[in-house]
C-alpha positions, 0 to 999 in steps of 0.5 A: 500500500505504501508503494502504491501511495508513493507511486500515486504521489509521483504521478500526481507531481509529474502531472503538476509539472507537466501542466505547469510546463504546458502553461509556460509554453502557451503562447501569448495571447490566449484570450482577448486583449482589451483596449481601454478608451478614455472617451465615449463613442465617436470618431476617436473610438471608431479610429481605435476600433480600426487599429484594434481590429487590424492588430488583433488580426496580427495577433490572432485574437479579438481586441475589443475597445472598451469605453471608460469616459469621465474625468477628462480621460483619467477614469480610463487611465485609472481603470487600466492601471488597476488591471494585471500587468500581463499584456491583456490590457492596453491603455489608449493613451491620449494626451489629456489623461497621459500628459495634460492632466498630470500637469494640471495636478489632476493625476499622480502619474507621469508618461514615464510610468508606462511602457509604450507600444507605438504612436497611433494617430494625431488629430491635427488642429488648425486656426480657421477664419471667415471665408470672405475676410477683408481685414487680412489675408493670412495668419501673420496679417491677422496677428499684426491686426490683433496686436494693433487692436488688442482685445478686439478679436473674438475666437473659440477653442471649443471649451475653455482651458482645453488643449486647443485653447492652450495651443492657440493662446501660446501662438497668440502670445508669440505675436503679442496678440490679445484676443477674447476666447468665447467658449462653445459646446457644439462645433456647429455653432462655431461655424455658424458664428464665423459665417455671421462674423460673431467670431473672427477665427476659431479652432477646427480639427480635420473632422470639422473641416472635412464636414465644412470645407467651404465655410472656413478659410484655414489660416494656419495648421498647428502642426509640422507634419506633412500629413497634417498639411495635406489633411487641411488641403495644403494650408500653411503650417507653423513650420513654414512661418519662420517664427519659433512658436515653441510648438513642435512634433505632437505638442499642438495636437490631440494624439494618442500613444498605446501604452501598457503597464510598466511591469508587463513582461518584455517578451509580451510587450515586444509581441504587442509592439510588433503587432501594432507596428504592422497594423499601423503600416497596413494601407487599409488601416491608414486609409480608414484612419484618414477617412475618419479625420485622423493622421496616422503616426509612424513613430515607434516606441524608441521615440516615446521619451523624446516626443512625449517628453518634449510635449510635456515641456511644451504643455507647461509653457502653454499653460503659462500662455493661458495665464498671460492671456487672462492677465492681458485681458484684465488690463483692457477692462 
């Protein structure tokens, strides 16, 4: 009986070892990978679904995009950070929750606290004016007019103190142009008020522009990317001004890098990186992303520190521009 018990014990131990070995040899991924998205349904989520579908095909698994809106994107980031560091959760790392909210003191992380997979897309911004404007014909002429007529011009960045407001305030500060920001909640009202001359200029993104290409004149594309210039039908960009506005790379744009928990195993991270890079290079993915109104980015994980680190510094500077704008307007009252 003792021999039989010993034999059973040996067989059981062998089975445990074999099962462990099988588990260890199982290839990632064995199940669905979730993308935690910081916004509600819309163009941004549709774009993420395009990339996730292609990436899932590269990995041989489904990759559902899970919407967790709230708290300027930080709810999604917090949700993703609470998941195991096993590669089965990817953070859709938009600039607001990843960089802007920590700068504003609304989050306790840094972009350095994550492992990057790859840059995904940018949502390029532009400054648009009235189609039949007679006071100026270019952005620089508008800035000269604004400097001579401080506080006269009215513009909108959508809501106040958002990324577009920060970017435009920084550009205006560079020209010593003081203008009044008018908050809006719906883009359609901005286009209507540009046409009726309630506004002198306004922020638009590629999606806005493609829906209303004949209702505005693009004065300046707030990006140095050639793809952004193309998206706005060849309008002039900040890189062509010959003036250093302190805005470069991703700083003036809405953008996203897909990132994972820093404790994610290196081999899993590398597999995810390769799959995402192959997905982003697919012609049908590029075409679909551009059709939605976004600009595909081709920066891999090795450029994350340089690009996003530069944006972190620029956003701090843009925050100072908001304070400058407020103080200058107070002087005029």
